[in-house]
C-alpha positions in Angstrom: 140.7 108.7 87.0 139.9 111.4 89.2 139.7 111.2 93.0 136.2 112.8 92.8 133.0 111.2 91.6 130.1 113.2 90.9 126.7 111.3 91.5 123.5 112.9 90.7 119.8 112.4 90.5 117.9 114.5 87.9 114.0 114.2 87.4 113.7 117.1 84.8 117.3 117.5 83.4 118.4 120.7 85.4 120.6 118.7 87.9 122.0 116.5 85.2 123.3 119.4 83.1 124.9 120.9 86.1 126.4 117.7 87.1 127.7 117.1 83.7 129.2 120.5 83.7 130.9 120.1 87.0 132.4 116.7 85.8 133.6 117.8 82.4 135.2 121.1 83.5 137.1 119.5 86.3 137.9 116.1 85.0 135.8 114.3 87.5 134.1 110.9 86.9 130.3 110.9 86.9 127.5 108.5 87.7 123.7 109.1 87.3 121.4 107.8 90.0 118.6 106.3 87.9 115.2 105.3 89.3 114.0 101.7 88.2 110.9 103.4 87.2 111.4 106.8 85.6 109.4 109.6 87.1 106.7 111.2 84.5 105.5 114.6 84.8 102.4 113.4 86.7 104.6 111.6 89.2 106.5 115.0 89.9 103.3 117.0 90.4 103.8 118.3 93.9 100.4 119.8 94.0 98.7 116.5 93.8 98.7 114.6 97.0 98.4 111.3 95.4 101.4 111.9 93.0 104.3 109.3 93.3 106.7 112.0 94.4 104.4 113.4 97.2 103.7 109.8 98.3 107.3 109.1 98.6 108.4 112.2 100.1 105.6 111.9 102.8 107.2 108.4 103.9 110.7 109.2 105.0 111.3 105.5 105.2 110.5 105.0 101.6 113.4 104.0 99.4 112.6 104.1 95.6 114.4 101.3 93.9 117.4 102.4 91.7 118.5 100.8 88.4 122.1 100.3 89.4 124.8 101.6 91.6 128.6 102.1 91.3 131.9 101.5 93.1 132.9 104.4 95.2 135.9 102.6 96.8 138.5 104.5 94.7 137.2 108.0 95.5 137.9 110.3 98.5 135.3 112.8 97.6 131.8 111.9 96.4 129.6 114.9 95.2 125.8 114.0 95.2 123.6 116.3 93.4 119.8 116.4 93.4 116.7 118.8 93.0 115.3 119.9 96.2 111.9 118.2 97.0 109.7 119.3 100.0 112.7 121.3 101.3 115.0 118.3 101.3 116.8 115.6 99.3 114.6 113.3 97.4 114.3 109.8 99.2 116.1 108.2 96.1 119.2 110.0 97.5 119.0 107.7 100.6 118.5 104.7 98.3 121.9 105.6 96.7 123.7 106.3 100.0 122.5 103.0 101.5 123.7 101.1 98.3 127.3 102.1 98.5 130.0 102.4 101.2 130.7 106.0 101.9 132.4 105.6 105.2 135.8 107.5 105.2 134.8 109.7 102.2 134.1 113.3 102.1 130.5 113.9 100.9 129.6 117.1 99.2 126.0 117.7 98.2 124.7 120.2 95.8 121.2 121.1 95.0 119.3 122.6 92.3 116.4 124.7 93.3 114.3 127.6 92.5 114.3 129.0 95.9 115.2 126.4 98.6 118.8 126.3 100.0 121.1 123.3 100.6 121.5 123.7 104.4 118.3 121.7 105.5 119.1 119.1 102.9 122.6 118.5 104.2 121.6 118.7 107.8 118.8 116.1 107.2 121.2 113.7 105.4 123.9 114.3 108.2 121.2 113.4 110.8 120.2 110.3 109.0 123.8 109.1 108.5 125.7 110.5 111.3 128.6 108.0 110.6 129.2 109.8 107.4 131.2 113.0 106.8 129.0 115.7 105.1 130.8 118.8 104.2 129.2 122.2 103.5 126.8 122.0 100.5 126.2 124.2 97.7 123.0 125.5 95.8 123.8 125.6 92.2 122.0 127.5 89.3 124.2 126.3 86.5 126.0 129.8 85.9 128.9 129.2 88.4 132.3 129.1 87.1 134.6 126.0 87.2 136.8 127.8 89.5 134.0 128.3 92.0 133.1 124.7 91.9 136.6 123.5 92.1 137.2 125.8 95.3 134.2 124.3 96.9 135.2 120.7 96.2 138.7 121.5 97.5 137.6 123.2 100.6 
């Protein structure tokens, strides 16, 4: 068992493929954050003010139910990956954070995004959970080397 857990939420498969690559190339354990109700393409239509994702992201207190959680107690570092929604982490990431005990752990977030960076995502999470230790995040495209990822995790 590694001392690092890669957790991720992926709506379209992009974040999933990067999370799997990070875990497999570095020997880290992996856990997928799965919504109880899977998002459909219609749910993810950010141009529709009535789509599920738009409604959820407009209510910062909303916590989409997740299908299950995992024991993080044996890990020192927990990596959390997600697509950027509305310039920040999807609210399902808050659901996961609130379902596990991350105190005393180093939390490293990575995002997948066509253009948005990770810094606002990490600062939003750090502001929401000031008791937790959020390290510098990383925006990934999937073309990064295993060495670059390992260096970021080890920083």
